[in-house]
C-alpha positions as CSV (number, residue, x, y, z in Angstrom):
1,M,23.3,-39.1,-15.4
2,L,22.4,-35.7,-16.6
3,F,20.0,-34.9,-13.8
4,N,19.9,-35.9,-10.2
5,I,16.4,-34.8,-9.3
6,V,15.1,-34.6,-5.7
7,T,11.4,-33.8,-5.1
8,K,9.4,-33.1,-2.0
9,T,5.6,-32.6,-1.7
10,I,3.8,-30.5,0.9
11,T,0.0,-30.8,1.4
12,L,-2.0,-27.8,2.5
13,P,-4.9,-28.2,5.0
14,D,-7.5,-28.1,2.1
15,G,-5.7,-30.9,0.2
16,R,-3.9,-28.7,-2.4
17,E,-0.2,-29.6,-3.0
18,I,3.0,-27.7,-3.3
19,T,6.0,-29.5,-4.9
20,I,9.7,-28.6,-4.5
21,E,12.1,-29.9,-7.0
22,T,15.9,-29.5,-7.4
23,G,18.5,-31.1,-9.7
24,K,17.2,-30.0,-13.1
25,L,17.4,-26.2,-13.5
26,A,20.2,-23.8,-12.7
27,K,22.6,-26.4,-11.4
28,Q,25.6,-24.1,-11.2
29,A,24.0,-22.0,-8.5
30,D,24.9,-23.0,-4.9
31,G,21.2,-23.9,-4.5
32,S,18.3,-23.9,-6.9
33,V,14.7,-25.2,-6.7
34,V,11.4,-25.1,-8.6
35,V,8.4,-24.6,-6.4
36,R,5.0,-25.4,-8.0
37,M,1.4,-25.0,-6.8
38,G,-1.3,-25.5,-9.4
39,N,0.1,-23.8,-12.5
40,T,2.2,-21.3,-10.6
41,M,6.0,-22.1,-10.8
42,L,8.8,-20.3,-9.2
43,L,12.5,-20.8,-9.9
44,A,14.6,-19.8,-6.8
45,T,18.4,-19.7,-6.8
46,V,21.0,-18.7,-4.2
47,V,24.7,-18.0,-4.6
48,A,27.2,-16.9,-1.9
49,N,30.7,-15.8,-2.4
50,K,33.3,-17.9,-0.7
51,D,35.7,-15.0,-0.3
52,I,34.6,-12.2,2.1
53,K,35.6,-8.6,1.4
54,E,37.9,-7.2,4.0
55,G,36.3,-4.7,6.4
56,L,32.7,-5.9,6.0
57,D,30.8,-6.0,9.3
58,F,27.4,-6.7,8.0
59,L,25.6,-9.3,5.8
60,P,25.5,-8.1,2.1
61,L,22.3,-9.9,1.2
62,S,20.3,-9.1,-1.9
63,V,16.9,-10.6,-2.7
64,D,15.3,-10.0,-6.0
65,Y,11.9,-11.3,-7.0
66,Q,11.0,-10.8,-10.7
67,E,7.9,-11.8,-12.7
68,K,8.4,-13.0,-16.3
69,F,5.5,-11.8,-18.4
70,A,5.7,-14.9,-20.5
71,S,4.6,-16.8,-17.4
72,A,1.1,-15.4,-18.0
73,G,1.3,-15.4,-21.8
74,R,1.8,-11.6,-21.9
75,I,4.2,-9.1,-23.5
76,P,5.4,-6.3,-21.2
77,G,3.6,-3.0,-21.7
78,S,6.8,-0.9,-21.4
79,F,8.3,1.0,-24.3
80,Q,11.1,-1.6,-24.6
81,R,8.7,-4.5,-24.4
82,R,10.9,-6.3,-22.0
83,E,11.3,-6.8,-18.2
84,G,13.4,-4.0,-16.7
85,K,13.7,-2.4,-13.3
86,L,11.7,-4.1,-10.6
87,S,8.2,-2.8,-10.2
88,D,6.9,-1.7,-6.8
89,H,5.0,-5.0,-6.6
90,E,8.2,-6.9,-7.2
91,V,10.1,-4.8,-4.7
92,L,7.4,-5.4,-2.0
93,T,7.6,-9.2,-2.6
94,S,11.4,-9.0,-2.5
95,R,11.1,-7.3,0.9
96,L,8.8,-9.9,2.3
97,V,11.4,-12.6,1.5
98,D,14.4,-10.5,2.7
99,R,12.8,-9.7,6.0
100,V,12.2,-13.3,6.9
101,L,15.6,-14.6,5.7
102,R,18.0,-12.0,6.9
103,P,17.8,-12.6,10.7
104,L,18.6,-16.3,10.2
105,F,22.1,-16.0,8.8
106,P,24.9,-16.2,11.4
107,D,25.7,-12.9,13.0
108,D,29.3,-13.2,11.9
109,Y,28.7,-14.4,8.4
110,H,29.5,-11.5,6.0
111,A,29.9,-13.2,2.6
112,E,27.9,-11.6,-0.2
113,V,24.7,-13.6,-0.8
114,Q,22.3,-13.2,-3.7
115,V,18.8,-14.7,-3.8
116,N,16.9,-14.6,-7.1
117,I,13.3,-15.7,-7.4
118,L,11.7,-15.8,-10.9
119,L,8.1,-16.3,-11.6
120,I,8.2,-18.6,-14.6
121,S,4.6,-19.7,-14.7
122,A,1.7,-17.7,-13.3
123,D,-1.7,-18.8,-12.1
124,S,-4.1,-16.4,-10.3
125,A,-5.5,-19.4,-8.3
126,A,-2.1,-19.8,-6.6
127,L,-0.6,-16.4,-5.9
128,P,3.2,-16.4,-6.2
129,D,4.0,-13.9,-3.4
130,A,2.8,-16.5,-0.9
131,L,5.3,-19.0,-2.2
132,A,8.4,-16.8,-2.7
133,A,9.9,-17.2,0.8
134,L,9.3,-20.9,0.8
135,A,11.1,-21.2,-2.6
136,A,14.0,-19.1,-1.3
137,S,14.3,-21.2,1.9
138,A,14.2,-24.4,-0.2
139,A,17.0,-23.1,-2.4
140,L,19.1,-22.4,0.8
141,A,18.2,-25.9,2.1
142,A,19.6,-27.3,-1.2
143,S,22.9,-25.4,-0.7
144,D,25.8,-25.5,1.7
145,I,25.4,-21.8,2.7
146,P,25.2,-21.3,6.5
147,F,21.6,-20.6,7.4
148,A,19.6,-21.2,10.6
149,G,16.5,-22.3,8.8
150,P,14.4,-23.6,7.4
151,V,11.8,-20.8,7.3
152,S,8.6,-20.5,5.3
153,E,5.8,-18.0,4.6
154,V,2.1,-18.3,3.9
155,R,-0.9,-16.0,3.3
156,V,-3.8,-16.3,5.7
157,A,-7.1,-14.6,4.8
158,K,-10.4,-14.5,6.5
159,I,-13.1,-15.1,3.9
160,D,-16.8,-15.4,4.8
161,G,-15.8,-15.9,8.5
162,T,-13.3,-18.7,7.7
163,Y,-9.5,-18.6,7.7
164,V,-8.0,-19.7,4.4
165,I,-4.4,-20.5,3.6
166,N,-3.0,-19.2,0.3
167,P,-6.3,-18.3,-1.3
168,G,-6.5,-17.3,-5.0
169,S,-7.0,-13.8,-6.2
170,A,-10.8,-14.2,-6.7
171,E,-11.2,-15.4,-3.1
172,L,-8.9,-12.7,-1.8
173,E,-11.2,-10.0,-3.1
174,K,-13.8,-11.0,-0.4
175,A,-11.3,-11.1,2.5
176,T,-11.7,-9.0,5.6
177,L,-8.2,-9.9,6.7
178,D,-5.2,-10.5,4.5
179,L,-1.9,-11.4,6.3
180,M,1.5,-12.6,5.1
181,V,3.2,-14.5,7.8
182,G,6.8,-15.7,7.9
183,A,8.2,-18.1,10.5
184,T,10.6,-20.8,11.5
185,Y,9.3,-24.0,13.2
186,D,9.6,-22.3,16.6
187,D,8.9,-18.6,16.1
188,I,7.1,-16.0,14.0
189,A,9.6,-13.7,12.3
190,M,7.6,-11.5,10.0
191,V,4.0,-10.3,9.6
192,E,2.5,-7.9,7.1
193,G,-1.1,-7.3,5.9
194,E,-4.3,-5.3,5.8
195,M,-7.6,-5.7,7.5
196,S,-11.1,-4.3,7.6
197,E,-11.1,-2.9,11.1
198,V,-10.7,-6.3,12.8
199,S,-10.0,-7.0,16.5
200,E,-6.7,-7.9,18.0
201,E,-8.1,-11.4,18.8
202,E,-8.7,-12.0,15.1
203,V,-5.1,-11.2,14.2
204,I,-3.8,-13.5,16.9
205,E,-6.0,-16.3,15.7
206,A,-4.9,-15.8,12.1
207,L,-1.2,-16.0,13.2
208,K,-1.8,-19.2,15.1
209,I,-3.4,-20.8,12.1
210,A,-0.7,-19.6,9.7
211,H,2.1,-20.8,12.0
212,A,0.6,-24.3,12.3
213,V,0.8,-24.6,8.5
214,I,4.4,-23.2,8.4
215,K,5.5,-25.8,11.0
216,D,4.5,-28.5,8.5
217,Q,6.4,-26.8,5.7
218,C,9.5,-26.4,7.9
219,L,9.5,-30.1,8.7
220,A,9.2,-30.9,5.0
221,L,12.1,-28.6,4.2
222,K,14.3,-30.4,6.7
223,E,13.5,-33.7,5.0
224,F,14.2,-32.1,1.7
225,E,17.6,-30.8,2.9
226,A,18.5,-34.3,4.1
227,A,17.4,-35.9,0.8
228,V,19.6,-33.4,-1.1
229,G,22.5,-34.2,1.3
230,K,23.2,-30.6,2.4
231,T,22.8,-30.9,6.2
232,E,26.5,-30.0,6.6
233,K,27.2,-26.4,5.7
234,R,30.4,-24.8,4.5
235,E,32.9,-23.4,6.9
236,Y,33.7,-19.7,6.8
237,V,35.9,-17.2,8.6
238,G,33.8,-15.1,11.0
239,D,34.6,-11.9,12.8
240,D,38.0,-11.2,14.3
241,S,38.2,-11.4,18.0
242,D,40.6,-10.1,20.7
243,V,39.5,-11.0,24.3
244,E,42.1,-8.7,25.8
245,L,41.0,-5.8,23.7
246,E,37.3,-6.5,24.4
247,T,38.0,-6.5,28.1
248,R,39.9,-3.3,27.9
249,V,37.1,-1.5,26.0
250,R,34.5,-2.7,28.5
251,S,36.5,-1.8,31.5
252,F,37.1,1.8,30.3
253,C,33.8,2.5,28.5
254,Y,30.8,0.6,29.9
255,D,30.0,2.7,33.0
256,K,30.5,5.9,31.0
257,I,28.2,4.6,28.2
258,Y,25.5,3.6,30.8
259,A,25.7,7.1,32.3
260,V,24.9,8.5,28.8
261,T,21.9,6.2,28.4
262,Q,20.5,7.6,31.8
263,I,20.5,11.2,30.6
264,G,17.0,10.7,29.4
265,S,17.1,13.5,26.8
266,T,14.4,13.7,24.1
267,N,17.0,15.0,21.7
268,K,18.8,12.1,20.0
269,T,21.8,14.4,19.2
270,V,22.6,14.7,22.9
271,R,22.9,10.9,23.2
272,K,24.9,10.7,19.9
273,D,27.3,13.4,21.2
274,G,27.5,11.7,24.6
275,F,28.5,8.3,23.1
276,K,31.0,10.0,20.8
277,A,32.6,11.8,23.7
278,V,33.1,8.4,25.5
279,W,34.7,6.9,22.4
280,D,37.0,9.9,21.9
281,E,38.0,9.6,25.5
282,F,38.9,6.0,25.1
283,I,41.0,6.7,21.9
284,A,42.8,9.5,23.8
285,S,43.7,7.0,26.6
286,I,45.7,4.8,24.1
287,G,49.4,5.5,24.3
288,E,51.2,6.8,21.3
289,D,53.5,3.7,21.2
290,E,50.5,1.3,21.4
291,E,49.0,-0.4,18.4
292,L,45.1,-0.4,18.3
293,N,42.7,-2.2,16.0
294,K,40.3,0.7,15.7
295,S,37.6,-1.2,13.7
296,L,37.5,-4.1,16.2
297,S,37.5,-1.6,19.1
298,K,34.6,0.3,17.6
299,R,32.7,-3.0,17.2
300,Y,33.2,-3.8,20.8
301,F,32.2,-0.2,21.7
302,N,29.0,-0.4,19.7
303,D,28.2,-3.8,21.4
304,L,28.4,-2.0,24.7
305,V,26.0,0.8,23.6
306,W,23.6,-2.0,22.6
307,E,24.0,-3.8,25.9
308,A,23.8,-0.7,28.1
309,S,20.7,0.7,26.3
310,R,18.9,-2.7,26.8
311,R,19.9,-3.1,30.4
312,L,18.5,0.4,31.2
313,V,15.1,-0.8,29.9
314,L,15.1,-4.3,31.4
315,D,16.6,-3.4,34.8
316,E,15.3,0.1,35.5
317,R,12.2,0.1,33.2
318,I,13.3,3.5,31.8
319,R,13.8,4.3,28.2
320,L,16.6,6.3,26.5
321,D,14.5,9.5,26.3
322,G,13.2,9.1,29.9
323,R,9.7,7.9,28.9
324,R,7.6,5.1,30.5
325,L,7.4,1.9,28.5
326,D,3.9,2.6,27.3
327,E,4.3,6.4,27.0
328,V,3.8,8.1,23.6
329,R,5.9,11.1,22.7
330,P,4.3,14.6,22.6
331,I,2.1,15.2,19.5
332,A,1.2,18.3,17.5
333,S,-0.8,18.4,14.4
334,E,-2.2,21.0,12.0
335,I,-4.5,20.9,8.9
336,D,-4.8,23.2,5.9
337,F,-1.1,23.9,6.3
338,L,-0.6,24.5,2.6
339,P,-3.2,26.9,1.1
340,N,-3.2,25.6,-2.5
341,A,-3.2,21.9,-1.8
342,H,-6.5,20.1,-2.0
343,G,-5.8,18.7,1.5
344,S,-2.7,19.0,3.8
345,A,-1.6,18.2,7.3
346,L,1.5,18.6,9.4
347,F,1.9,15.9,12.0
348,T,4.8,15.9,14.6
349,R,5.4,13.3,17.2
350,G,8.6,13.8,19.2
351,E,11.4,14.3,16.7
352,T,9.5,12.7,13.8
353,Q,7.5,15.0,11.4
354,S,5.5,14.4,8.3
355,L,4.1,17.0,5.9
356,T,1.5,15.3,3.9
357,T,-0.7,16.4,0.9
358,V,-3.8,15.1,-0.8
359,T,-4.5,15.8,-4.4
360,L,-7.8,14.9,-6.1
361,G,-7.6,14.1,-9.8
362,T,-9.6,12.7,-12.6
363,K,-10.0,9.2,-14.0
364,N,-7.3,10.2,-16.5
365,D,-4.9,10.4,-13.6
366,E,-5.3,6.8,-12.5
367,Q,-2.2,4.7,-12.2
368,I,-1.7,1.9,-14.7
369,V,-1.2,-1.4,-13.0
370,D,0.7,-3.8,-15.2
371,T,1.8,-7.1,-13.6
372,T,1.8,-10.6,-14.9
373,L,-1.5,-11.4,-13.3
374,K,-3.2,-8.1,-13.4
375,Y,-3.6,-5.3,-15.9
376,G,-5.8,-2.4,-14.9
377,Y,-5.9,0.9,-13.1
378,S,-5.5,2.1,-9.5
379,K,-7.2,5.3,-8.3
380,F,-5.4,5.5,-5.0
381,M,-1.7,6.2,-4.6
382,L,0.5,7.0,-1.6
383,H,4.1,8.1,-2.0
384,Y,6.5,8.3,0.9
385,N,9.7,10.4,0.7
386,F,12.6,10.3,3.1
387,P,15.3,12.9,2.3
388,G,18.7,13.0,4.0
389,F,18.0,16.2,5.8
390,S,15.3,14.5,7.9
391,T,18.0,12.8,9.9
392,G,20.6,15.6,9.5
393,E,22.6,13.7,6.9
394,V,24.0,14.4,3.5
395,K,22.4,11.9,1.1
396,P,21.9,12.2,-2.7
397,N,18.3,12.2,-4.0
398,R,18.2,9.0,-6.1
399,G,14.5,8.4,-6.1
400,P,12.6,6.1,-3.8
401,G,14.5,3.0,-2.6
402,R,13.0,-0.2,-1.3
403,R,12.5,1.2,2.2
404,E,10.5,4.1,0.8
405,V,8.4,1.8,-1.3
406,G,7.7,-0.5,1.6
407,H,6.8,2.3,4.1
408,G,4.6,4.0,1.5
409,N,2.8,0.7,0.8
410,L,2.1,0.1,4.6
411,A,0.6,3.6,4.9
412,L,-1.5,3.0,1.8
413,R,-2.9,-0.3,3.1
414,A,-3.7,1.4,6.4
415,L,-5.7,4.2,4.8
416,K,-7.4,2.5,1.8
417,K,-9.8,0.7,4.1
418,V,-11.5,3.9,5.2
419,L,-11.8,5.5,1.7
420,P,-15.3,6.0,0.2
421,V,-16.5,3.1,-1.9
422,A,-15.8,3.4,-5.6
423,E,-19.4,4.3,-6.5
424,D,-19.2,7.3,-4.1
425,N,-15.7,8.4,-5.1
426,P,-15.2,9.9,-8.6
427,Y,-11.7,11.0,-7.7
428,T,-8.2,9.6,-8.3
429,I,-6.4,10.2,-4.9
430,R,-2.7,10.8,-4.5
431,I,-1.2,11.2,-1.0
432,V,2.4,12.3,-0.7
433,S,4.2,12.2,2.7
434,D,7.4,14.1,2.9
435,I,9.3,13.2,6.1
436,L,10.9,16.5,7.3
437,E,12.4,15.1,10.5
438,S,12.8,11.5,11.7
439,N,13.6,9.7,14.9
440,G,11.6,6.5,14.5
441,S,8.0,5.7,13.4
442,S,8.0,7.9,10.3
443,S,5.7,5.5,8.4
444,M,3.2,5.7,11.3
445,A,3.5,9.6,11.2
446,T,2.6,9.2,7.5
447,V,-0.6,7.3,8.4
448,C,-1.7,10.0,10.9
449,A,-0.8,12.9,8.6
450,G,-2.5,11.2,5.7
451,S,-5.7,10.6,7.7
452,L,-5.8,14.3,8.7
453,A,-5.0,15.5,5.1
454,L,-7.8,13.3,3.7
455,M,-10.3,14.8,6.2
456,D,-8.9,18.3,5.4
457,S,-9.6,17.7,1.7
458,G,-13.3,17.1,2.3
459,L,-13.2,13.6,1.0
460,K,-15.7,11.6,3.2
461,I,-13.6,8.9,4.8
462,K,-15.2,6.3,7.0
463,A,-13.1,7.1,10.1
464,P,-9.8,8.7,11.1
465,V,-6.8,6.3,11.2
466,S,-3.7,6.4,13.5
467,G,-0.6,4.3,13.7
468,I,2.0,3.3,16.3
469,A,5.3,1.4,16.2
470,M,5.9,-1.0,19.0
471,G,9.2,-2.4,20.1
472,L,10.5,-5.3,22.3
473,I,13.6,-5.8,24.4
474,S,14.1,-9.2,25.8
475,D,16.7,-11.3,27.6
476,E,16.4,-15.0,26.9
477,A,18.7,-15.9,29.8
478,T,16.7,-14.1,32.5
479,G,13.3,-14.2,30.9
480,K,12.9,-10.4,31.3
481,Y,11.2,-8.5,28.5
482,A,9.8,-5.0,27.9
483,V,7.2,-4.0,25.3
484,L,7.8,-0.4,24.2
485,S,5.2,2.0,22.7
486,D,6.1,4.5,20.0
487,I,9.7,3.5,19.5
488,L,12.6,5.8,18.7
489,G,15.0,5.1,15.9
490,D,17.6,4.0,18.5
491,E,15.1,1.6,20.0
492,D,14.3,0.1,16.6
493,H,18.1,-0.4,16.0
494,L,18.8,-1.8,19.5
495,G,15.6,-3.7,20.1
496,D,14.3,-7.2,19.1
497,M,11.1,-6.2,17.4
498,D,9.5,-3.6,15.2
499,F,5.7,-4.0,15.2
500,K,3.7,-1.3,13.4
501,V,-0.1,-1.3,14.0
502,T,-2.6,1.0,12.4
503,G,-6.4,1.3,12.8
504,T,-9.5,3.3,13.6
505,A,-11.3,3.4,16.9
506,A,-13.2,0.3,15.7
507,G,-10.2,-2.0,14.8
508,I,-7.0,-2.7,13.0
509,T,-6.6,-1.7,9.3
510,A,-2.9,-2.8,8.7
511,C,0.1,-4.1,10.5
512,Q,3.8,-5.0,9.9
513,M,6.1,-6.9,12.2
514,D,9.8,-7.8,12.0
515,M,11.5,-9.9,14.6
516,K,15.3,-9.9,15.1
517,V,15.4,-12.7,17.8
518,N,13.8,-16.0,18.5
519,G,11.3,-16.6,21.2
520,L,8.3,-14.3,20.7
521,S,5.4,-16.1,22.4
522,F,1.7,-15.5,21.6
523,E,1.3,-14.2,25.1
524,V,3.9,-11.4,24.5
525,L,2.5,-10.8,21.0
526,S,-1.0,-10.3,22.6
527,E,0.4,-7.9,25.2
528,A,2.1,-5.9,22.4
529,L,-1.2,-5.7,20.4
530,M,-3.2,-4.6,23.4
531,Q,-0.6,-2.0,24.3
532,A,-0.6,-0.9,20.7
533,K,-4.4,-0.5,20.9
534,A,-4.1,1.8,23.9
535,G,-1.4,3.8,22.2
536,R,-3.3,4.0,18.9
537,L,-6.4,5.3,20.7
538,H,-4.4,7.9,22.6
539,I,-2.9,9.2,19.3
540,L,-6.5,9.3,17.8
541,G,-7.5,11.4,20.7
542,E,-4.7,13.8,20.0
543,M,-5.6,13.9,16.3
544,N,-9.3,14.5,17.2
545,K,-8.3,17.8,18.9
546,T,-7.3,19.0,15.5
547,M,-10.0,17.3,13.3
548,Q,-12.5,14.6,14.0
549,Q,-14.2,14.1,10.7
550,S,-14.0,15.3,7.1
551,R,-14.9,18.8,6.1
552,A,-18.6,19.3,5.0
553,D,-17.5,20.2,1.5
554,L,-14.4,20.3,-0.7
555,K,-12.2,23.4,-0.7
556,P,-13.3,26.1,-3.1
557,H,-10.2,25.6,-5.3
558,T,-10.7,21.8,-5.5
559,P,-12.1,20.6,-8.9
560,R,-15.5,19.0,-8.7
561,A,-16.3,15.5,-9.8
562,I,-19.4,13.4,-9.9
563,V,-20.2,9.9,-11.3
564,I,-23.4,9.2,-13.1
565,K,-24.5,5.5,-13.3
566,I,-26.2,4.7,-16.6
567,D,-27.8,1.7,-18.3
568,R,-25.3,-0.4,-20.2
569,E,-27.3,0.2,-23.4
570,M,-26.8,4.0,-23.1
571,I,-22.9,3.9,-23.1
572,G,-22.8,4.0,-26.9
573,A,-25.2,7.0,-27.0
574,V,-23.0,9.0,-24.6
575,I,-19.8,8.1,-26.5
576,G,-21.3,8.6,-29.9
577,P,-19.8,7.5,-33.3
578,G,-16.1,7.6,-33.0
579,G,-16.4,9.4,-29.7
580,K,-18.0,12.4,-31.3
581,V,-20.7,13.0,-28.7
582,V,-18.4,12.8,-25.6
583,Q,-15.9,15.1,-27.4
584,D,-18.6,17.6,-28.1
585,I,-19.7,17.5,-24.5
586,Q,-16.2,18.2,-23.3
587,K,-15.7,21.0,-25.9
588,E,-18.9,22.8,-25.1
589,S,-18.8,22.4,-21.3
590,G,-15.0,22.5,-20.6
591,A,-15.4,19.5,-18.3
592,T,-13.5,16.2,-18.6
593,V,-15.7,13.2,-19.2
594,S,-14.8,9.5,-19.2
595,I,-16.9,6.4,-19.4
596,E,-16.2,2.9,-18.2
597,E,-18.3,-0.3,-18.1
598,K,-18.3,-2.5,-15.0
599,D,-20.7,-4.8,-13.2
600,G,-23.1,-4.7,-16.1
601,A,-23.6,-0.9,-16.0
602,G,-22.0,2.3,-17.3
603,F,-20.2,4.8,-15.1
604,V,-19.8,8.4,-16.4
605,S,-17.1,10.3,-14.5
606,I,-17.3,14.1,-14.9
607,F,-14.5,16.3,-13.6
608,S,-14.7,20.1,-13.8
609,A,-12.9,23.2,-12.5
610,D,-16.1,25.1,-11.8
611,K,-19.9,24.6,-11.3
612,T,-21.0,26.2,-14.6
613,S,-19.1,23.7,-16.8
614,M,-20.1,20.9,-14.5
615,D,-23.8,21.8,-14.9
616,K,-23.5,22.0,-18.7
617,A,-21.9,18.6,-18.9
618,V,-24.4,17.0,-16.5
619,A,-27.3,18.5,-18.4
620,R,-26.0,17.1,-21.7
621,I,-25.5,13.6,-20.3
622,R,-28.8,13.4,-18.4
623,G,-30.5,14.6,-21.6
624,I,-28.9,11.8,-23.6
625,I,-29.7,9.1,-21.1
626,L,-33.2,10.4,-20.4
627,V,-35.8,8.3,-22.4
628,P,-38.4,10.6,-24.0
629,E,-42.0,9.7,-22.9
630,I,-45.1,10.3,-24.9
631,G,-47.3,12.8,-23.1
632,E,-44.4,14.6,-21.3
633,I,-44.0,18.3,-21.6
634,Y,-40.5,19.7,-22.3
635,S,-38.9,23.1,-22.6
636,G,-37.2,23.2,-26.0
637,K,-35.3,25.4,-28.2
638,V,-36.0,26.1,-31.9
639,K,-33.1,24.7,-33.9
640,S,-34.3,25.3,-37.5
641,I,-37.3,26.5,-39.4
642,M,-38.8,24.8,-42.5
643,P,-41.8,25.7,-44.6
644,F,-43.7,22.9,-43.0
645,G,-42.8,23.6,-39.4
646,A,-39.8,23.8,-37.0
647,F,-37.4,21.4,-35.5
648,V,-37.2,21.8,-31.8
649,E,-34.5,20.3,-29.5
650,F,-36.6,19.2,-26.6
651,L,-33.9,17.2,-24.8
652,P,-30.1,17.5,-25.3
653,G,-29.3,15.8,-28.6
654,K,-32.9,15.0,-29.4
655,D,-34.9,17.0,-32.0
656,G,-38.5,16.6,-32.8
657,L,-40.8,18.1,-35.5
658,L,-43.2,20.7,-34.5
659,H,-45.4,20.7,-37.6
660,I,-47.0,24.0,-38.7
661,S,-50.4,22.6,-37.8
662,E,-49.3,22.0,-34.2
663,I,-48.0,25.4,-33.5
664,K,-51.3,27.2,-32.9
665,W,-55.0,26.4,-33.0
666,E,-55.4,28.9,-35.7
667,R,-54.5,27.8,-39.2
668,L,-51.1,29.0,-40.4
669,E,-50.4,29.4,-44.1
670,K,-46.6,29.9,-43.7
671,M,-43.9,30.0,-41.1
672,D,-42.8,33.6,-41.7
673,G,-42.7,35.5,-38.4
674,V,-44.2,32.6,-36.3
675,L,-41.0,31.3,-34.6
676,E,-37.3,32.3,-34.6
677,V,-34.2,30.1,-34.4
678,G,-33.0,30.0,-30.8
679,E,-36.5,30.8,-29.4
680,D,-37.5,28.9,-26.2
681,V,-40.7,27.1,-26.6
682,Q,-42.7,24.6,-24.5
683,V,-43.8,21.5,-26.3
684,K,-45.5,18.2,-25.7
685,L,-44.3,14.9,-27.1
686,V,-47.3,13.4,-28.8
687,E,-45.9,10.6,-30.9
688,I,-42.7,8.5,-31.5
689,D,-42.7,6.8,-34.9
690,K,-42.2,3.1,-34.3
691,K,-40.3,2.6,-37.6
692,T,-38.0,5.6,-37.7
693,G,-37.9,6.6,-34.1
694,K,-38.7,10.2,-35.0
695,Y,-40.4,12.5,-32.5
696,R,-43.6,14.5,-33.2
697,L,-44.2,17.5,-31.0
698,S,-47.2,19.8,-30.4
699,R,-47.3,23.3,-29.0
700,K,-51.0,24.0,-29.5
701,V,-52.2,21.3,-27.1
702,L,-50.6,23.4,-24.3
703,L,-52.4,26.6,-25.4
704,P,-56.1,27.4,-24.4
705,K,-58.4,25.9,-27.0
706,P,-60.8,28.4,-28.7
707,E,-64.4,27.8,-27.6
708,N,-65.7,27.5,-31.2
709,K,-62.9,25.2,-32.2
710,N,-64.0,21.6,-33.0
711,E,-61.9,18.6,-32.1
């Protein structure tokens, strides 16, 4: 038999179905499946090397999600017209899958693992990013690769007051809450999303609904695994061990390491140097004739640092830098830090610092969005940069990596909810956060600095936004746990949770959570959210000491921009034949003018470096869209003189005939010396020819009529 096909069907709460199939495609991979919902189809494959490279002490896992443009009947817009480097959208989806899979591989499994997820058929009614982790988990279930799954992921959105699982793109546009949730049957492992200033209770409710659906999917995946016959996983060689050496390292080092954790210094270098001194002392204690497995000793030493740091928190309720569990590091912020930027802010929290700028551009600066399911433009960008010097390291600048893309996207989602609505914002906005110093929570520093820089620019945001990163240290054996506010880099590395929450005083705008252990209850999650709220409001209070609301106006050197809404029928008149009219407006005024049609109307965006050119462009456009009315009086300019009268431009781009008989009450035999080209003259529109649309003007009706003059 050529194919041995196994299929499993999952039914969502609203009756829609997801099918998982293996045995037909990519059979040489260790595991491969096709996941289908509606007309969306994902091919997920997983391959793991059987040989493990010597010296590896981590899991070399790579997850790549890629969209094939043919899946939506499109040709890529790139110069090569083929799929290439992963887009930011694909990177972000890859990260969603990676973050939910990585914690579930065995701690001592260090074989190279590669997960590929290909979008092979696209349907906007079934968004593929909500199915990617399910597909990856199903591929692992169909393989013999060691994995403590299954795991799945769903999108939960609140639309018109109702929570919906895996909505389509049209429904999602109306959502006030949009969360991606990844979980095993027992525990939530990953959360990421954006919200319109919602309460903590709404987030908790959304997570509960999502987890209930994920539980059903995990049960289905277990049944699928059994049907495929892959319940027994391959054997592998784990980490080396030496009980005698482990005992020796612990005996010599643990108390010294614990003493370093108790120093309570706010300078991470002090702890780093303290731990290094203990390690050097241990190495010096080894006799010259003794053989020592240094790499294994170092692993045991690092395990002790992890253990001691956690015991300090759990037993003494003290943190590595001496803070209380809910205490936020000292904050300093400045605005208008860079004189030539349109908006700028410097935000420092402990040893983490962000220098952030805001630049306001034209419609021509919009970013092209080109994915399988969407082609359009984005007028809001946020870029996050993390150079090596921010942590005192030598690191080549290779452009943004996946971490930078992910952190920038989280900050973008946090801030976009408070931006002016499109109709009130003619600008393309670019925020750039350069991390100058880092010891944890740099993405949250980006949110705070970005909020201040937006207000400094004069852009009218709805409310300031702050962000805080929460941590968790727990002991399953004793049941002890500690929720930490504003975590350090060490606390992120040594802890069990990284939970970032951003929002205004009114509610949450974005969040991101990664769990490294099992067992996070909703009670602990609620405690973390409420503690995050207190921390977020404290940070907002510190920011308010610097700036509470946007400037009254843009800075003098910031280009001006306005948007004029016009009737759809007037778009052609503003553009003109072959773009002649809009080109003339730009040439004469010096302003940049662009027109787009949406929602049955036209929107004219005008961008200018100074008020004079802006006024010229606005006057021309208002003149074009203004409909002349019979009986109205206009201030015009003589454009040309003929023997029978003069042509007067009474509105921009609109000329009318001022006949010789309509210039004065007195009879004129000829036009010589009566009017001059360029002369300003007041006229009244007295007639519009119904056939030709030509305008007839009169000047004499605005002049006093001689007493002996008959009608």
